[in-house]
C-alpha positions as CSV (number, residue, x, y, z in Angstrom):
1,X,112.1,105.9,5.2
2,X,113.2,103.1,2.9
3,X,115.7,101.9,5.5
4,X,113.0,101.8,8.2
5,X,110.7,99.7,5.9
6,X,113.6,97.4,5.1
7,X,114.4,96.9,8.8
8,X,110.7,96.2,9.6
9,X,110.4,93.6,6.7
10,X,113.7,91.9,7.6
11,X,112.6,91.8,11.3
12,X,109.3,90.2,10.3
13,X,111.1,87.6,8.2
14,X,113.5,86.8,11.1
15,X,110.8,86.7,13.8
16,X,108.5,84.5,11.6
17,X,111.4,82.1,10.9
18,X,112.2,81.9,14.6
19,X,108.6,81.2,15.5
20,X,106.4,78.1,14.9
21,X,106.3,78.8,11.2
22,X,108.8,76.6,9.3
23,X,111.8,78.6,8.4
24,X,112.5,79.3,4.7
25,X,115.6,80.3,2.9
26,X,115.6,84.0,1.9
27,X,118.2,85.7,-0.3
28,X,118.7,88.8,1.8
29,X,120.2,91.8,0.0
30,X,123.9,92.5,0.0
31,X,125.1,95.7,1.8
32,X,124.3,98.6,-0.5
33,X,121.8,96.6,-2.6
34,X,118.2,97.7,-2.0
35,X,115.7,95.2,-0.6
36,X,112.8,94.9,-3.0
37,X,109.8,96.8,-1.5
38,X,106.5,97.3,-3.3
39,X,103.3,99.2,-2.8
40,X,99.6,98.5,-3.3
41,X,97.9,101.1,-5.5
42,X,94.2,101.5,-6.1
43,X,94.0,103.7,-9.3
44,X,90.2,103.1,-9.4
45,X,90.0,105.4,-6.3
46,X,92.0,108.2,-7.9
47,X,91.3,110.4,-10.9
48,X,93.1,109.2,-14.0
49,X,94.9,112.6,-14.2
50,X,96.6,111.7,-10.9
51,X,98.0,108.3,-11.8
52,X,101.1,109.5,-13.6
53,X,102.0,111.8,-10.6
54,X,101.4,109.0,-8.1
55,X,103.4,106.3,-10.0
56,X,106.3,108.7,-10.5
57,X,106.3,109.4,-6.8
58,X,106.4,105.7,-6.0
59,X,109.6,105.4,-8.1
60,X,111.1,108.4,-6.5
61,X,110.5,106.9,-3.1
62,X,112.3,103.7,-4.2
63,X,109.4,101.3,-4.5
64,X,110.4,98.5,-6.9
65,X,107.0,97.1,-7.9
66,X,103.3,98.0,-7.6
67,X,100.3,95.7,-7.0
68,X,97.1,96.7,-8.8
69,X,93.4,95.8,-8.9
70,X,93.5,93.7,-5.7
71,X,89.7,94.1,-5.0
72,X,88.5,95.2,-8.4
73,X,87.1,92.2,-10.1
74,X,83.7,93.8,-10.5
75,X,85.4,96.6,-12.5
76,X,87.5,94.2,-14.5
77,X,84.4,92.0,-15.3
78,X,81.4,94.3,-15.0
79,X,79.1,91.5,-16.2
80,X,79.6,87.8,-16.8
81,X,81.9,87.2,-19.7
82,X,82.5,90.9,-20.5
83,X,86.0,92.1,-19.5
84,X,87.2,95.7,-19.3
85,X,90.9,96.2,-18.9
86,X,91.3,99.6,-20.6
87,X,91.6,101.5,-17.3
88,X,94.1,99.0,-15.9
89,X,96.1,98.9,-19.2
90,X,96.3,102.7,-19.1
91,X,97.6,102.7,-15.6
92,X,100.2,99.9,-16.3
93,X,101.5,101.8,-19.3
94,X,102.5,104.7,-16.9
């Protein structure tokens, strides 16, 4: 599965560079060195008891990084000037 994702991502980079978008220099991985692949995770849509299991599974699948709280500003700042990061801090610690 990881090899398929790598091929798709590299294909996207190559096709984008070949198109009208200005080509950029990319450090492509060496043979045997994994291409960094990440995942978006929305812990706010899962039970906190499921977070550890989910994050462990991401690691087992070879994901190198996780993107959190993409659309959750209203949960991070529930009212003007009052911030709540406890739920996100708990998830990041895992």
